[in-house]
mmCIF file as Biopython writes it, N, C-alpha, C and O atoms, coordinates in Angstrom:
data_model
#
loop_
_atom_site.group_PDB
_atom_site.id
_atom_site.type_symbol
_atom_site.label_atom_id
_atom_site.label_alt_id
_atom_site.label_comp_id
_atom_site.label_asym_id
_atom_site.label_entity_id
_atom_site.label_seq_id
_atom_site.pdbx_PDB_ins_code
_atom_site.Cartn_x
_atom_site.Cartn_y
_atom_site.Cartn_z
_atom_site.occupancy
_atom_site.B_iso_or_equiv
_atom_site.auth_seq_id
_atom_site.auth_asym_id
_atom_site.pdbx_PDB_model_num
ATOM 1   N N  . UNK A ? 1  ? -5.262  0.415   -12.618 1.0 0.0 1  A 1 
ATOM 2   C CA . UNK A ? 1  ? -6.064  1.190   -11.689 1.0 0.0 1  A 1 
ATOM 3   C C  . UNK A ? 1  ? -5.220  1.461   -10.439 1.0 0.0 1  A 1 
ATOM 4   O O  . UNK A ? 1  ? -4.556  0.560   -9.926  1.0 0.0 1  A 1 
ATOM 5   N N  . UNK A ? 2  ? -5.248  2.644   -9.976  1.0 0.0 2  A 1 
ATOM 6   C CA . UNK A ? 2  ? -4.450  3.052   -8.813  1.0 0.0 2  A 1 
ATOM 7   C C  . UNK A ? 2  ? -4.988  2.437   -7.525  1.0 0.0 2  A 1 
ATOM 8   O O  . UNK A ? 2  ? -6.158  2.066   -7.428  1.0 0.0 2  A 1 
ATOM 9   N N  . UNK A ? 3  ? -4.104  2.345   -6.549  1.0 0.0 3  A 1 
ATOM 10  C CA . UNK A ? 3  ? -4.499  1.812   -5.244  1.0 0.0 3  A 1 
ATOM 11  C C  . UNK A ? 3  ? -4.469  2.915   -4.196  1.0 0.0 3  A 1 
ATOM 12  O O  . UNK A ? 3  ? -3.801  3.935   -4.364  1.0 0.0 3  A 1 
ATOM 13  N N  . UNK A ? 4  ? -5.204  2.691   -3.115  1.0 0.0 4  A 1 
ATOM 14  C CA . UNK A ? 4  ? -5.266  3.668   -2.034  1.0 0.0 4  A 1 
ATOM 15  C C  . UNK A ? 4  ? -5.153  2.960   -0.693  1.0 0.0 4  A 1 
ATOM 16  O O  . UNK A ? 4  ? -5.434  1.767   -0.577  1.0 0.0 4  A 1 
ATOM 17  N N  . UNK A ? 5  ? -4.739  3.711   0.314   1.0 0.0 5  A 1 
ATOM 18  C CA . UNK A ? 5  ? -4.602  3.181   1.666   1.0 0.0 5  A 1 
ATOM 19  C C  . UNK A ? 5  ? -5.685  3.803   2.549   1.0 0.0 5  A 1 
ATOM 20  O O  . UNK A ? 5  ? -5.839  5.023   2.584   1.0 0.0 5  A 1 
ATOM 21  N N  . UNK A ? 6  ? -6.421  2.970   3.248   1.0 0.0 6  A 1 
ATOM 22  C CA . UNK A ? 6  ? -7.408  3.439   4.216   1.0 0.0 6  A 1 
ATOM 23  C C  . UNK A ? 6  ? -6.649  3.702   5.514   1.0 0.0 6  A 1 
ATOM 24  O O  . UNK A ? 6  ? -6.214  2.764   6.183   1.0 0.0 6  A 1 
ATOM 25  N N  . UNK A ? 7  ? -6.493  4.957   5.865   1.0 0.0 7  A 1 
ATOM 26  C CA . UNK A ? 7  ? -5.714  5.348   7.048   1.0 0.0 7  A 1 
ATOM 27  C C  . UNK A ? 7  ? -6.281  4.786   8.338   1.0 0.0 7  A 1 
ATOM 28  O O  . UNK A ? 7  ? -5.542  4.584   9.302   1.0 0.0 7  A 1 
ATOM 29  N N  . UNK A ? 8  ? -7.571  4.532   8.371   1.0 0.0 8  A 1 
ATOM 30  C CA . UNK A ? 8  ? -8.195  3.996   9.575   1.0 0.0 8  A 1 
ATOM 31  C C  . UNK A ? 8  ? -7.908  2.500   9.759   1.0 0.0 8  A 1 
ATOM 32  O O  . UNK A ? 8  ? -7.961  1.985   10.876  1.0 0.0 8  A 1 
ATOM 33  N N  . UNK A ? 9  ? -7.608  1.815   8.666   1.0 0.0 9  A 1 
ATOM 34  C CA . UNK A ? 9  ? -7.352  0.381   8.732   1.0 0.0 9  A 1 
ATOM 35  C C  . UNK A ? 9  ? -5.868  0.024   8.784   1.0 0.0 9  A 1 
ATOM 36  O O  . UNK A ? 9  ? -5.504  -1.036  9.293   1.0 0.0 9  A 1 
ATOM 37  N N  . UNK A ? 10 ? -5.012  0.896   8.262   1.0 0.0 10 A 1 
ATOM 38  C CA . UNK A ? 10 ? -3.579  0.614   8.220   1.0 0.0 10 A 1 
ATOM 39  C C  . UNK A ? 10 ? -3.014  0.553   9.639   1.0 0.0 10 A 1 
ATOM 40  O O  . UNK A ? 10 ? -3.208  1.468   10.439  1.0 0.0 10 A 1 
ATOM 41  N N  . UNK A ? 11 ? -2.309  -0.548  9.935   1.0 0.0 11 A 1 
ATOM 42  C CA . UNK A ? 11 ? -1.733  -0.739  11.265  1.0 0.0 11 A 1 
ATOM 43  C C  . UNK A ? 11 ? -0.228  -0.458  11.283  1.0 0.0 11 A 1 
ATOM 44  O O  . UNK A ? 11 ? 0.420   -0.603  12.319  1.0 0.0 11 A 1 
ATOM 45  N N  . UNK A ? 12 ? 0.320   -0.060  10.146  1.0 0.0 12 A 1 
ATOM 46  C CA . UNK A ? 12 ? 1.735   0.300   10.072  1.0 0.0 12 A 1 
ATOM 47  C C  . UNK A ? 12 ? 2.690   -0.876  10.180  1.0 0.0 12 A 1 
ATOM 48  O O  . UNK A ? 12 ? 3.809   -0.719  10.670  1.0 0.0 12 A 1 
ATOM 49  N N  . UNK A ? 13 ? 2.271   -2.041  9.733   1.0 0.0 13 A 1 
ATOM 50  C CA . UNK A ? 13 ? 3.101   -3.245  9.868   1.0 0.0 13 A 1 
ATOM 51  C C  . UNK A ? 13 ? 4.262   -3.296  8.874   1.0 0.0 13 A 1 
ATOM 52  O O  . UNK A ? 13 ? 5.211   -4.055  9.070   1.0 0.0 13 A 1 
ATOM 53  N N  . UNK A ? 14 ? 4.194   -2.505  7.828   1.0 0.0 14 A 1 
ATOM 54  C CA . UNK A ? 14 ? 5.230   -2.399  6.781   1.0 0.0 14 A 1 
ATOM 55  C C  . UNK A ? 14 ? 5.356   -3.629  5.895   1.0 0.0 14 A 1 
ATOM 56  O O  . UNK A ? 14 ? 6.324   -3.735  5.142   1.0 0.0 14 A 1 
ATOM 57  N N  . UNK A ? 15 ? 4.421   -4.553  5.959   1.0 0.0 15 A 1 
ATOM 58  C CA . UNK A ? 15 ? 4.446   -5.730  5.091   1.0 0.0 15 A 1 
ATOM 59  C C  . UNK A ? 15 ? 4.411   -5.320  3.622   1.0 0.0 15 A 1 
ATOM 60  O O  . UNK A ? 15 ? 5.117   -5.903  2.799   1.0 0.0 15 A 1 
ATOM 61  N N  . UNK A ? 16 ? 3.608   -4.339  3.294   1.0 0.0 16 A 1 
ATOM 62  C CA . UNK A ? 16 ? 3.477   -3.897  1.907   1.0 0.0 16 A 1 
ATOM 63  C C  . UNK A ? 16 ? 4.783   -3.311  1.368   1.0 0.0 16 A 1 
ATOM 64  O O  . UNK A ? 16 ? 5.085   -3.454  0.184   1.0 0.0 16 A 1 
ATOM 65  N N  . UNK A ? 17 ? 5.548   -2.662  2.224   1.0 0.0 17 A 1 
ATOM 66  C CA . UNK A ? 17 ? 6.836   -2.097  1.800   1.0 0.0 17 A 1 
ATOM 67  C C  . UNK A ? 17 ? 7.765   -3.221  1.355   1.0 0.0 17 A 1 
ATOM 68  O O  . UNK A ? 17 ? 8.411   -3.120  0.312   1.0 0.0 17 A 1 
ATOM 69  N N  . UNK A ? 18 ? 7.830   -4.281  2.138   1.0 0.0 18 A 1 
ATOM 70  C CA . UNK A ? 18 ? 8.694   -5.411  1.820   1.0 0.0 18 A 1 
ATOM 71  C C  . UNK A ? 18 ? 8.260   -6.146  0.559   1.0 0.0 18 A 1 
ATOM 72  O O  . UNK A ? 18 ? 9.096   -6.693  -0.160  1.0 0.0 18 A 1 
ATOM 73  N N  . UNK A ? 19 ? 6.966   -6.162  0.290   1.0 0.0 19 A 1 
ATOM 74  C CA . UNK A ? 19 ? 6.427   -6.924  -0.835  1.0 0.0 19 A 1 
ATOM 75  C C  . UNK A ? 19 ? 6.344   -6.145  -2.147  1.0 0.0 19 A 1 
ATOM 76  O O  . UNK A ? 19 ? 6.269   -6.756  -3.214  1.0 0.0 19 A 1 
ATOM 77  N N  . UNK A ? 20 ? 6.357   -4.837  -2.095  1.0 0.0 20 A 1 
ATOM 78  C CA . UNK A ? 20 ? 6.169   -4.015  -3.299  1.0 0.0 20 A 1 
ATOM 79  C C  . UNK A ? 20 ? 7.370   -4.135  -4.243  1.0 0.0 20 A 1 
ATOM 80  O O  . UNK A ? 20 ? 8.477   -3.735  -3.881  1.0 0.0 20 A 1 
ATOM 81  N N  . UNK A ? 21 ? 7.165   -4.681  -5.450  1.0 0.0 21 A 1 
ATOM 82  C CA . UNK A ? 21 ? 8.280   -4.871  -6.381  1.0 0.0 21 A 1 
ATOM 83  C C  . UNK A ? 21 ? 8.804   -3.567  -6.990  1.0 0.0 21 A 1 
ATOM 84  O O  . UNK A ? 21 ? 9.927   -3.531  -7.495  1.0 0.0 21 A 1 
ATOM 85  N N  . UNK A ? 22 ? 8.016   -2.514  -6.949  1.0 0.0 22 A 1 
ATOM 86  C CA . UNK A ? 22 ? 8.449   -1.247  -7.547  1.0 0.0 22 A 1 
ATOM 87  C C  . UNK A ? 22 ? 8.890   -0.220  -6.503  1.0 0.0 22 A 1 
ATOM 88  O O  . UNK A ? 22 ? 9.156   0.936   -6.834  1.0 0.0 22 A 1 
ATOM 89  N N  . UNK A ? 23 ? 8.964   -0.651  -5.239  1.0 0.0 23 A 1 
ATOM 90  C CA . UNK A ? 23 ? 9.389   0.222   -4.140  1.0 0.0 23 A 1 
ATOM 91  C C  . UNK A ? 23 ? 8.591   1.529   -4.103  1.0 0.0 23 A 1 
ATOM 92  O O  . UNK A ? 23 ? 9.143   2.612   -3.911  1.0 0.0 23 A 1 
ATOM 93  N N  . UNK A ? 24 ? 7.276   1.391   -4.292  1.0 0.0 24 A 1 
ATOM 94  C CA . UNK A ? 24 ? 6.389   2.548   -4.367  1.0 0.0 24 A 1 
ATOM 95  C C  . UNK A ? 24 ? 5.747   2.908   -3.034  1.0 0.0 24 A 1 
ATOM 96  O O  . UNK A ? 24 ? 4.954   3.848   -2.970  1.0 0.0 24 A 1 
ATOM 97  N N  . UNK A ? 25 ? 6.073   2.177   -1.968  1.0 0.0 25 A 1 
ATOM 98  C CA . UNK A ? 25 ? 5.397   2.403   -0.694  1.0 0.0 25 A 1 
ATOM 99  C C  . UNK A ? 25 ? 6.396   2.834   0.376   1.0 0.0 25 A 1 
ATOM 100 O O  . UNK A ? 25 ? 7.457   2.232   0.541   1.0 0.0 25 A 1 
ATOM 101 N N  . UNK A ? 26 ? 6.032   3.882   1.089   1.0 0.0 26 A 1 
ATOM 102 C CA . UNK A ? 26 ? 6.811   4.367   2.218   1.0 0.0 26 A 1 
ATOM 103 C C  . UNK A ? 26 ? 5.863   4.533   3.395   1.0 0.0 26 A 1 
ATOM 104 O O  . UNK A ? 26 ? 4.653   4.348   3.260   1.0 0.0 26 A 1 
ATOM 105 N N  . UNK A ? 27 ? 6.415   4.881   4.541   1.0 0.0 27 A 1 
ATOM 106 C CA . UNK A ? 27 ? 5.590   5.126   5.713   1.0 0.0 27 A 1 
ATOM 107 C C  . UNK A ? 27 ? 5.648   6.601   6.075   1.0 0.0 27 A 1 
ATOM 108 O O  . UNK A ? 27 ? 6.695   7.236   5.953   1.0 0.0 27 A 1 
ATOM 109 N N  . UNK A ? 28 ? 4.530   7.140   6.515   1.0 0.0 28 A 1 
ATOM 110 C CA . UNK A ? 28 ? 4.457   8.517   6.993   1.0 0.0 28 A 1 
ATOM 111 C C  . UNK A ? 28 ? 3.515   8.537   8.188   1.0 0.0 28 A 1 
ATOM 112 O O  . UNK A ? 28 ? 2.325   8.255   8.052   1.0 0.0 28 A 1 
ATOM 113 N N  . UNK A ? 29 ? 4.045   8.867   9.348   1.0 0.0 29 A 1 
ATOM 114 C CA . UNK A ? 29 ? 3.222   8.891   10.551  1.0 0.0 29 A 1 
ATOM 115 C C  . UNK A ? 29 ? 2.639   7.539   10.899  1.0 0.0 29 A 1 
ATOM 116 O O  . UNK A ? 29 ? 1.553   7.459   11.472  1.0 0.0 29 A 1 
ATOM 117 N N  . UNK A ? 30 ? 3.357   6.465   10.556  1.0 0.0 30 A 1 
ATOM 118 C CA . UNK A ? 30 ? 2.878   5.127   10.871  1.0 0.0 30 A 1 
ATOM 119 C C  . UNK A ? 30 ? 1.850   4.577   9.902   1.0 0.0 30 A 1 
ATOM 120 O O  . UNK A ? 30 ? 1.257   3.529   10.160  1.0 0.0 30 A 1 
ATOM 121 N N  . UNK A ? 31 ? 1.628   5.267   8.787   1.0 0.0 31 A 1 
ATOM 122 C CA . UNK A ? 31 ? 0.648   4.856   7.785   1.0 0.0 31 A 1 
ATOM 123 C C  . UNK A ? 31 ? 1.351   4.683   6.442   1.0 0.0 31 A 1 
ATOM 124 O O  . UNK A ? 31 ? 2.206   5.491   6.081   1.0 0.0 31 A 1 
ATOM 125 N N  . UNK A ? 32 ? 0.998   3.641   5.707   1.0 0.0 32 A 1 
ATOM 126 C CA . UNK A ? 32 ? 1.566   3.401   4.383   1.0 0.0 32 A 1 
ATOM 127 C C  . UNK A ? 32 ? 1.124   4.495   3.415   1.0 0.0 32 A 1 
ATOM 128 O O  . UNK A ? 32 ? -0.027  4.930   3.428   1.0 0.0 32 A 1 
ATOM 129 N N  . UNK A ? 33 ? 2.067   4.932   2.573   1.0 0.0 33 A 1 
ATOM 130 C CA . UNK A ? 33 ? 1.788   5.931   1.542   1.0 0.0 33 A 1 
ATOM 131 C C  . UNK A ? 33 ? 2.274   5.363   0.220   1.0 0.0 33 A 1 
ATOM 132 O O  . UNK A ? 33 ? 3.411   4.902   0.120   1.0 0.0 33 A 1 
ATOM 133 N N  . UNK A ? 34 ? 1.421   5.394   -0.796  1.0 0.0 34 A 1 
ATOM 134 C CA . UNK A ? 34 ? 1.763   4.834   -2.095  1.0 0.0 34 A 1 
ATOM 135 C C  . UNK A ? 34 ? 2.095   5.954   -3.077  1.0 0.0 34 A 1 
ATOM 136 O O  . UNK A ? 34 ? 1.293   6.863   -3.293  1.0 0.0 34 A 1 
ATOM 137 N N  . UNK A ? 35 ? 3.277   5.875   -3.663  1.0 0.0 35 A 1 
ATOM 138 C CA . UNK A ? 35 ? 3.719   6.826   -4.678  1.0 0.0 35 A 1 
ATOM 139 C C  . UNK A ? 35 ? 3.119   6.399   -6.010  1.0 0.0 35 A 1 
ATOM 140 O O  . UNK A ? 35 ? 3.555   5.416   -6.608  1.0 0.0 35 A 1 
ATOM 141 N N  . UNK A ? 36 ? 2.126   7.136   -6.469  1.0 0.0 36 A 1 
ATOM 142 C CA . UNK A ? 36 ? 1.407   6.765   -7.692  1.0 0.0 36 A 1 
ATOM 143 C C  . UNK A ? 36 ? 2.290   6.815   -8.935  1.0 0.0 36 A 1 
ATOM 144 O O  . UNK A ? 36 ? 1.981   6.176   -9.941  1.0 0.0 36 A 1 
ATOM 145 N N  . UNK A ? 37 ? 3.385   7.567   -8.874  1.0 0.0 37 A 1 
ATOM 146 C CA . UNK A ? 37 ? 4.316   7.631   -9.996  1.0 0.0 37 A 1 
ATOM 147 C C  . UNK A ? 37 ? 5.116   6.332   -10.125 1.0 0.0 37 A 1 
ATOM 148 O O  . UNK A ? 37 ? 5.460   5.920   -11.233 1.0 0.0 37 A 1 
ATOM 149 N N  . UNK A ? 38 ? 5.407   5.697   -9.006  1.0 0.0 38 A 1 
ATOM 150 C CA . UNK A ? 38 ? 6.193   4.463   -9.007  1.0 0.0 38 A 1 
ATOM 151 C C  . UNK A ? 38 ? 5.332   3.208   -9.097  1.0 0.0 38 A 1 
ATOM 152 O O  . UNK A ? 38 ? 5.799   2.165   -9.554  1.0 0.0 38 A 1 
ATOM 153 N N  . UNK A ? 39 ? 4.088   3.306   -8.667  1.0 0.0 39 A 1 
ATOM 154 C CA . UNK A ? 39 ? 3.190   2.156   -8.623  1.0 0.0 39 A 1 
ATOM 155 C C  . UNK A ? 39 ? 2.941   1.602   -10.032 1.0 0.0 39 A 1 
ATOM 156 O O  . UNK A ? 39 ? 2.648   2.347   -10.967 1.0 0.0 39 A 1 
ATOM 157 N N  . UNK A ? 40 ? 3.066   0.270   -10.156 1.0 0.0 40 A 1 
ATOM 158 C CA . UNK A ? 40 ? 2.848   -0.387  -11.453 1.0 0.0 40 A 1 
ATOM 159 C C  . UNK A ? 40 ? 1.538   -1.184  -11.476 1.0 0.0 40 A 1 
ATOM 160 O O  . UNK A ? 40 ? 1.325   -2.011  -12.363 1.0 0.0 40 A 1 
ATOM 161 N N  . UNK A ? 41 ? 0.675   -0.931  -10.509 1.0 0.0 41 A 1 
ATOM 162 C CA . UNK A ? 41 ? -0.649  -1.564  -10.443 1.0 0.0 41 A 1 
ATOM 163 C C  . UNK A ? 41 ? -0.606  -3.090  -10.453 1.0 0.0 41 A 1 
ATOM 164 O O  . UNK A ? 41 ? -1.436  -3.733  -11.096 1.0 0.0 41 A 1 
ATOM 165 N N  . UNK A ? 42 ? 0.357   -3.664  -9.742  1.0 0.0 42 A 1 
ATOM 166 C CA . UNK A ? 42 ? 0.459   -5.124  -9.690  1.0 0.0 42 A 1 
ATOM 167 C C  . UNK A ? 42 ? -0.475  -5.737  -8.641  1.0 0.0 42 A 1 
ATOM 168 O O  . UNK A ? 42 ? -0.760  -6.934  -8.675  1.0 0.0 42 A 1 
ATOM 169 N N  . UNK A ? 43 ? -0.945  -4.904  -7.713  1.0 0.0 43 A 1 
ATOM 170 C CA . UNK A ? 43 ? -1.864  -5.311  -6.643  1.0 0.0 43 A 1 
ATOM 171 C C  . UNK A ? 43 ? -1.246  -6.240  -5.602  1.0 0.0 43 A 1 
ATOM 172 O O  . UNK A ? 43 ? -1.970  -6.842  -4.809  1.0 0.0 43 A 1 
ATOM 173 N N  . UNK A ? 44 ? 0.066   -6.365  -5.591  1.0 0.0 44 A 1 
ATOM 174 C CA . UNK A ? 44 ? 0.740   -7.184  -4.591  1.0 0.0 44 A 1 
ATOM 175 C C  . UNK A ? 44 ? 0.446   -6.669  -3.187  1.0 0.0 44 A 1 
ATOM 176 O O  . UNK A ? 44 ? 0.245   -7.457  -2.263  1.0 0.0 44 A 1 
ATOM 177 N N  . UNK A ? 45 ? 0.422   -5.357  -3.028  1.0 0.0 45 A 1 
ATOM 178 C CA . UNK A ? 45 ? 0.157   -4.755  -1.717  1.0 0.0 45 A 1 
ATOM 179 C C  . UNK A ? 45 ? -1.244  -5.084  -1.216  1.0 0.0 45 A 1 
ATOM 180 O O  . UNK A ? 45 ? -1.451  -5.294  -0.021  1.0 0.0 45 A 1 
ATOM 181 N N  . UNK A ? 46 ? -2.192  -5.127  -2.125  1.0 0.0 46 A 1 
ATOM 182 C CA . UNK A ? 46 ? -3.568  -5.469  -1.745  1.0 0.0 46 A 1 
ATOM 183 C C  . UNK A ? 46 ? -3.617  -6.896  -1.222  1.0 0.0 46 A 1 
ATOM 184 O O  . UNK A ? 46 ? -4.247  -7.179  -0.203  1.0 0.0 46 A 1 
ATOM 185 N N  . UNK A ? 47 ? -2.939  -7.792  -1.938  1.0 0.0 47 A 1 
ATOM 186 C CA . UNK A ? 47 ? -2.954  -9.209  -1.572  1.0 0.0 47 A 1 
ATOM 187 C C  . UNK A ? 47 ? -2.229  -9.498  -0.266  1.0 0.0 47 A 1 
ATOM 188 O O  . UNK A ? 47 ? -2.616  -10.412 0.462   1.0 0.0 47 A 1 
ATOM 189 N N  . UNK A ? 48 ? -1.183  -8.734  0.045   1.0 0.0 48 A 1 
ATOM 190 C CA . UNK A ? 48 ? -0.382  -9.050  1.234   1.0 0.0 48 A 1 
ATOM 191 C C  . UNK A ? 48 ? -0.797  -8.287  2.486   1.0 0.0 48 A 1 
ATOM 192 O O  . UNK A ? 48 ? -0.340  -8.631  3.576   1.0 0.0 48 A 1 
ATOM 193 N N  . UNK A ? 49 ? -1.636  -7.275  2.374   1.0 0.0 49 A 1 
ATOM 194 C CA . UNK A ? 49 ? -2.001  -6.453  3.528   1.0 0.0 49 A 1 
ATOM 195 C C  . UNK A ? 49 ? -2.856  -7.249  4.526   1.0 0.0 49 A 1 
ATOM 196 O O  . UNK A ? 49 ? -3.975  -7.650  4.203   1.0 0.0 49 A 1 
ATOM 197 N N  . UNK A ? 50 ? -2.327  -7.478  5.738   1.0 0.0 50 A 1 
ATOM 198 C CA . UNK A ? 50 ? -3.071  -8.279  6.715   1.0 0.0 50 A 1 
ATOM 199 C C  . UNK A ? 50 ? -4.292  -7.573  7.297   1.0 0.0 50 A 1 
ATOM 200 O O  . UNK A ? 50 ? -5.161  -8.231  7.870   1.0 0.0 50 A 1 
ATOM 201 N N  . UNK A ? 51 ? -4.378  -6.260  7.164   1.0 0.0 51 A 1 
ATOM 202 C CA . UNK A ? 51 ? -5.511  -5.538  7.723   1.0 0.0 51 A 1 
ATOM 203 C C  . UNK A ? 51 ? -6.490  -5.048  6.648   1.0 0.0 51 A 1 
ATOM 204 O O  . UNK A ? 51 ? -7.426  -4.308  6.948   1.0 0.0 51 A 1 
ATOM 205 N N  . UNK A ? 52 ? -6.271  -5.462  5.406   1.0 0.0 52 A 1 
ATOM 206 C CA . UNK A ? 52 ? -7.129  -5.069  4.274   1.0 0.0 52 A 1 
ATOM 207 C C  . UNK A ? 52 ? -7.260  -3.567  4.140   1.0 0.0 52 A 1 
ATOM 208 O O  . UNK A ? 52 ? -8.326  -3.053  3.802   1.0 0.0 52 A 1 
ATOM 209 N N  . UNK A ? 53 ? -6.159  -2.858  4.411   1.0 0.0 53 A 1 
ATOM 210 C CA . UNK A ? 53 ? -6.175  -1.401  4.364   1.0 0.0 53 A 1 
ATOM 211 C C  . UNK A ? 53 ? -5.919  -0.845  2.963   1.0 0.0 53 A 1 
ATOM 212 O O  . UNK A ? 53 ? -6.122  0.345   2.724   1.0 0.0 53 A 1 
ATOM 213 N N  . UNK A ? 54 ? -5.477  -1.693  2.042   1.0 0.0 54 A 1 
ATOM 214 C CA . UNK A ? 54 ? -5.150  -1.227  0.695   1.0 0.0 54 A 1 
ATOM 215 C C  . UNK A ? 54 ? -6.163  -1.800  -0.291  1.0 0.0 54 A 1 
ATOM 216 O O  . UNK A ? 54 ? -6.469  -2.992  -0.271  1.0 0.0 54 A 1 
ATOM 217 N N  . UNK A ? 55 ? -6.671  -0.928  -1.149  1.0 0.0 55 A 1 
ATOM 218 C CA . UNK A ? 55 ? -7.660  -1.349  -2.141  1.0 0.0 55 A 1 
ATOM 219 C C  . UNK A ? 55 ? -7.508  -0.510  -3.400  1.0 0.0 55 A 1 
ATOM 220 O O  . UNK A ? 55 ? -6.745  0.456   -3.420  1.0 0.0 55 A 1 
ATOM 221 N N  . UNK A ? 56 ? -8.232  -0.878  -4.447  1.0 0.0 56 A 1 
ATOM 222 C CA . UNK A ? 56 ? -8.204  -0.105  -5.675  1.0 0.0 56 A 1 
ATOM 223 C C  . UNK A ? 56 ? -9.114  1.105   -5.534  1.0 0.0 56 A 1 
ATOM 224 O O  . UNK A ? 56 ? -10.138 1.064   -4.852  1.0 0.0 56 A 1 
ATOM 225 N N  . UNK A ? 57 ? -8.709  2.188   -6.203  1.0 0.0 57 A 1 
ATOM 226 C CA . UNK A ? 57 ? -9.551  3.393   -6.196  1.0 0.0 57 A 1 
ATOM 227 C C  . UNK A ? 57 ? -10.709 3.180   -7.137  1.0 0.0 57 A 1 
ATOM 228 O O  . UNK A ? 57 ? -10.563 2.517   -8.164  1.0 0.0 57 A 1 
ATOM 229 N N  . UNK A ? 58 ? -11.850 3.728   -6.803  1.0 0.0 58 A 1 
ATOM 230 C CA . UNK A ? 58 ? -13.042 3.609   -7.652  1.0 0.0 58 A 1 
ATOM 231 C C  . UNK A ? 58 ? -12.970 4.552   -8.813  1.0 0.0 58 A 1 
ATOM 232 O O  . UNK A ? 58 ? -13.885 4.592   -9.635  1.0 0.0 58 A 1 
#
């Protein structure tokens, strides 16, 4: 299942970039952006996000 970033909650700390094993996350305008082509749905970003800005898409 794909993940999404809540732009209102993302604080731009870049923790998810460092933790993502598939290097699927970049920053744009201070907000995390997930490349769905690279994402392997490991949910590491969800677990490490200190502001709970990343979640699974419904």
